[in-house]
DOZA-966404 format. One record per residue (C-alpha): x, y, z; residue in three letters. Coordinates in steps of 0.05 Angstrom, whole numbers, plus 5000, padded with zeros to 4 digits. Layout:
REM DOZA-966404
XYZala/...
***
This chain:
REM DOZA-966404
467650656499met/475050786500thr/479150826436his/484750326432thr/490750606398pro/494050196343pro/500149796361pro/506950116355tyr/509350126283gly/502549966251ala/500350406193pro/495150926210pro/487950766196ala/485450996128arg/478451246120tyr/474951046057pro/474651596006gly/471351635938pro/472650995899gln/477151085838gln/475650665776pro/480850135762pro/485850295707pro/483850035639pro/487149375620pro/493049465576thr/492849125508gln/498048585499pro/503248785449pro/503348455381ile/508447895383arg/514347955337ala/513947545274gly/506447615265leu/507547835194trp/510847165178lys/505046775207arg/500247215169cys/503947095104leu/504546345108trp/497746235140gly/494346685090gly/497846355032leu/495645675056ala/488445915063leu/488646224993trp/491345584961leu/486045174998leu/480545644975thr/483045614904ala/483144844904leu/476144794934val/473445314885thr/476544944826tyr/474044264850ala/466944464868thr/465745024817lys/462345394873asn/461946124852ser/460046354922thr/467346234942leu/469846754893leu/469247344941pro/473346954992thr/478646784940leu/478947504915ile/479547814984leu/484847315009leu/489047394947gly/488448154943ser/489648315016phe/494947785034leu/501248145011val/499048865029pro/496948655099val/503348265109thr/507748865090phe/503549335133ala/504548875192leu/511948835178trp/512549595176ala/508749655242tyr/512749115278glu/519449355254arg/518750105254his/511950345279gly/510050035345arg/509750715378asp/504450945328leu/499150465354gly/494949925321val/488950395314gly/492750885271leu/495550335227ile/488550045216leu/485750735202gly/491050875149cys/490150195116phe/482550165114leu/480250895116thr/486151175078gly/486150625026gly/478650685015thr/478751445008leu/484551394960gly/480950894915val/474551294915leu/477951954902gly/482251674846ala/476151354813ser/472151994812val/477852444788met/480251964734glu/473151884708tyr/472152634699tyr/479252864683leu/482752324642leu/481852134569his/485851654526pro/492351994504ser/499851924507leu/499852304573trp/494251904606met/499051494650phe/502252124677leu/495352384695gly/493851724731val/500351794771gly/498952514790leu/491752374811ile/492951734850glu/499051994888glu/495252624906ala/489152274933val/493451794974lys/497152375005leu/490552725018gly/487852085051ala/494052045096leu/493152775117met/485852655132phe/487152045176val/492652375218val/489753075219arg/487953035294arg/494152655315gln/498653265319thr/504152855351trp/504852435288val/510452745249arg/517452585227gly/520552195171leu/519751505202arg/512351595218ala/511151855147gly/514651255116leu/510750755157val/503951085152leu/504851275079gly/506550565062ala/500350325101thr/495750785062val/498950554997gly/498149825014phe/490849935032gly/489850264965phe/493549694930ala/489349154965ala/482749464944leu/485149614874glu/487648894866ser/480848634888ala/477649034832gly/482448774780tyr/481548064803ala/474048134798phe/474448414728asn/479147844708ala/474347324735ala/468247574699val/468247434624ser/463147354569thr/463846594576arg/462546594651gly/467546554708ile/474846514687asp/478246224749leu/485046174714arg/485146914696ala/483147094768leu/488846684798leu/493946944748glu/491847664763thr/492347564839glu/499147224835ile/502047764790leu/499348344830arg/501348004895gly/508547934872val/508848654848leu/505048964907ala/511349134950pro/514249554893phe/508249974875gly/503250384914his/506050234983gly/513150444963leu/511051084927trp/506451324983thr/511751155035ala/516651625001ile/511652184993ala/508752095063gly/515652085095gly/517552765065val/510553055080leu/510652875154leu/518053065162ser/515853785148tyr/509653775193arg/509454325245arg/509154155320pro/502054435322asp/499853925271gly/499354375210arg/502054095144phe/507354485106arg/507154415030ile/514454595018thr/518454554954gly/521353884977ala/514353604988val/512053824919val/518353564885ala/517552894920thr/510252844900tyr/512052994827leu/517752484830gly/513551904856val/508052094806ser/513152014750val/515351334778leu/508051134780his/506951364708ala/513250984684leu/510850354720trp/504050384688asp/506850544619ser/512250004616thr/507549584573his/506650144522gly/514050344524ile/515949614511ala/511249604451val/514250254425trp/521450004433leu/519949344399val/516649694341thr/522350194337leu/527449634332leu/523749154287thr/519149574243glu/521050074189thr/514450454193gly/513550664265leu/506250784285gln/505451274341arg/498751024363gln/501650344382leu/504250644447phe/497350854469ala/493950224444glu/499149774477gly/499549194427tyr/503248974364ile/498948674309pro/501247974291his/507847974331pro/513547534310thr/517447084357gly/523047594361glu/518148154377gln/514847744432gln/521747604463his/523848334460leu/517148554489phe/518048094549thr/525148344561val/523249084556phe/516849044597ser/519748644655ile/526349024652gly/522749684655gly/518749484717met/525149244751val/528649914737val/522750314764val/522349864826ala/529849944839leu/529250704833leu/523750714885gly/527350244932leu/533750654929val/529851294941trp/526251005002ala/532750715029trp/536351385023ser/530651735060leu/530851215117ser/538251325127arg/537052055144arg/532851885206asp/536851595265pro/530451335297ser/529350885237trp/536050535249arg/534850475324asn/528150115320thr/528549385342pro/
***
């Protein structure tokens, strides 16, 4: 049999070689604006769950109500941070920081506070030092093998994500405690707790851990080792003080009201956190001082985080 040559200009014949596996399918990117749909859709589901729970008195809906209300705002802000500034970090790392980092932070804080803290004037400072330390430790654990994850922008995004995971789980615990009373299920207290903590969530754990995480990862070495520099330690102490001031605004407000309205100042009122038989003027002053104190602490944290973000050109160039 004679071999017929291919026509002029035809490509040469290819002999089949070993078959290569097809490339893995690429995951579709998350569409912009998902955080808005998460916020409004989740809010609608939470309201619907609250109405059905109130109408039917069905206690089996309480876990759904608690989880929706506790996770709605933290998840929304974590999505916003990912969409706006952290798409290059990957969805898996964001989820790991939110779930694993948040869970490890809550567990570590619970154990350390149980064994190390006792009621005193300095208890809130101890809470701040412990909780900010365990959240930073959780962030370091999650990104320990991702040596490429470093820089101020990555630290701000991932630190905020760990903080929001911590806040979501902590809020769920507070909501559960508010719902359970000696007289049965207190649905009103549960809803009030979730609304209050949802409104305050963006200015608490997520903000503080974003600041500390940004400075921590900005000093990370190219080989992945973490450097505990003076700036890292100072930032950790600074956010711990902000945390302590935030937690102690209630007691500080009581102390200020008593200082201004009482002749005999009782030192233990600060630790106990209440005024026996308050007058109308004292109640008004307490509201002003407690809310004003939280606003001041929140503004300090926001200005600090904003000043850090201005130092990183990649933060300004993200879409």
